[in-house]
Residue, then its C-alpha position, 0 to 999 in steps of 0.5 A: x584630113x583637110x577637106x578640099x573645097x572647089x573654087x567653082x563650087x564656092x563661087x556658085x554657092x555664094x552667087x546662086x544661094x543668095x539669088x534663091x534666097x532673094x527670090x524666095x523672100x520676094x515670092x513670100x512678100x508678094x504672096x502676103x501683100x496679095x493676100x492682104x489685098x485679096x482679103x480686103x477685096x472679098x471683105x468689101x464684097x461681103x460688106x456690100x452683100x450685108x448692106x444689101x440686106x439693110x433695105x429688107x428690114x422694115x417696121x410693121x405695127x411698130x415691130x421690126x420685121x424682114x420681108x425676103x422673098x424666095x427669089x431674092x433669097x435664092x439670088x442672094x445665096x447663089x454662088x457656084x464656089x462658096x456657100x453663103x450664110x446670113x442672119x438678121x436678128x434684133x436685140x429684143x426679138x431675136x432672129x428675124x431671118x436667116x441661119x440660126x447656126x451662124x455665130x455672133x461675133x465676140x466684138x461689139x458692133x457699132x454703126x460706124x464700124x462693121x466687125x469682121x471675124x473668122x468662125x466655122x460652121x459644120x467644120x467649115x471655115x468661114x469669113x463673116x461681117x457683122x453690122x448694125x442697121x443705121x436707122x431709127x428702129x424700135x429695136x437694134x437690128x444686126x445683119x451678119x453675112x458669111x461665106x466659106x473661103x474657097x474663092x479666097x483659097x483658089x485666088x491665093x493658089x492661082x496667085x502663088x503659082x502665077x508668081x512662083x512658077x516664073x520665079x522658079x524658071x528664072x532661078x533655074x535660068x540664072x543658075x545655068x547662066x552663072x554656072x556657065x559664066x563661072x566655067x568660062x571665067x575659070x577656064x584661063x585658071x585651069x589652062x594656067x594650072x595645066x601649063x604649070x603641071x606640064x613643066x619639068x622640074x628644071x624649068x623655072x622660067x616665068x609663067x606667061x601672063x597673056x591670058x591671065x585675069x588681073x586678080x589671078x595676076x597677083x598669084x602669077x606674079x608671086x609665083x614668078x617672084x618665087x621662081x626667080x628666087x629659086x633660080x637665084x638660090x639654085x644657081x648660087x648653090x651650084x656655084x658653091x658646089x663647083x667652087x667647093x669641089x675645086x677648092x677641095x681638090x688641091x689640098x686633097x691632091x697634096x694629101x694624096x701625094x704626101x701619103x704616097x711619098x711617105x709610103x716610099x720611105x723606109x724609116x720614120x725620120x725620112x717620113x717626118x716631112x711628108x707626115x708634117x705636110x699631111x697634117x698641114x693638108x688635113x688641117x687645111x681640109x678640116x678648116x675648109x670643110x668647117x667653113x663650107x658647112x658654116x657657109x651652107x648653113x648661113x645660106x638663105x635657102x636653108x630656111x631653118x634659122x632660129x631667130x630668137x632674142x639674143x643678148x649681143x653683149x653677152x654673146x660678144x663677150x663670150x666669143x672674145x673670151x673663147x678666142x683669147x688663147x689663140x690671140x695669146x699664141x701671137x702675143x696679141x692683146x684682145x680688148x673688149x670695150x662695152x657698157x656692162x648691161x645687156x642689149x638685145x637683138x633678134x637673130x640666130x645665136x649659132x650664126x652670130x657666133x660663127x660671124x664673130x668667130x670668123x672676124x676674130x680669126x681674120x683679125x688674129x691671122x692678119x694682125x701684127x704679132x704683139x699687136x692688139x685687137x679691139x672689139x667695141x660695142x657701142x649704142x650711139x647713134x645705133x647699136x654697132x659692133x666693131x672689130x679692128x686690128x693693126x694689120x696691113x689693112x685692105x686697099x679700096x681695090x680689094x675691098x669690093x672682092x674680099x666678100x666673094x667666096x674663095x677669094x684671097x688677096x694675092x700675097x696675103x699671109x695665112x692658109x685661109x680658103x677665102x670663105x671667112x668674110x663670105x660667111x660674114x657677108x651671108x650672115x649679115x645679109x640674113x640678119x639684115x644688118x649693115x656691114x661696112x669696111x674701113x681702116x682702123x685708127x692704126x691703119x689696120x682693118x675695121x669692120x662695123x656691124x649695125x644691128x636693130x636693137x629690140x626692147x628687153 
């Protein structure tokens, strides 16, 4: 089962999720930038504290010593948030003052560059700076100052909340505005859907586009075009049914009349004329039903045409051979003129066979007895199939009407129902081939069908 996706949800996800991702990335970037500058600021204060101890280092009797009073020590370590540690040690003498538990940094310390490091005391994380006293002393003296990270963490928390809370509120506000905007934007589409759902199945009038967005108008134009095609197809089918009912009524009435006449006769010989008429009427009805089914199948509304690669040379040759016996009944010579090699087109093999059969049937029916029919397949300038006879031909006045359904030229011979050329026209239109009517070189009818040839 296919999952139905809501357009509203799809739009909301594609708009809100990028906004949330952008805000999260912006918050993270702001946090790390702020962290960098907070670390830099507190490290500078830590370095200032370490440099303030430099002045407490003295040389007495050629020995390095530190004089740090209790008041000065208390002032140096005073901090209501963090705990401050310090250590002053000489390279040869050892610790001169401070906390002996304070570790030494792993990096070498120079006068030009103090060393910052992270360590721990009593399972408490600390930040420490170490520097070398820049003076000519009898021994190298190092000063180490460290503090816990409470102020830094509090600052980070404050910055994160200060930045994150407005971002969350902004995200919620943007989401609500986007959701409302989506609802407002999709309202005309919902109204359009409601209008269409309330229509009856017979209402194929165009959809109004008064309050339709430009992007949605593409959809409504397509639907209106489809409705127009459906209206045309349905009207065509209705006309077809009405015409078929009218055309079938006459032979069926004659068939019924002749059957009643045959019933009134007492002997077989008296029944023969009626039975002959019944056979003729039955043949006409059978022919008409066959033509009607072919016409219905060639209609575009059927939608079940199997377009495939067809060898037109082989198809035309086969159909011509099948119609030779009927041509011989009228002593008509049938000629098939074509180069002996395949030529391929794309089409429905059954419908193309029906098309050629109708043209040959007309040529045999209306051609001269002991005459000739020419079926020619040429390739220059385009692939063209021509059927020509030596009958009376069709005048220009009638040439525009003969492709209409159930139309027969007044006074014409034969017992056709006026559907043969209508079927040819439907099949030609379905295959998008060019159909043209003209006089043959013997004064009869010539029909040319131009095809689009495809590669073999």
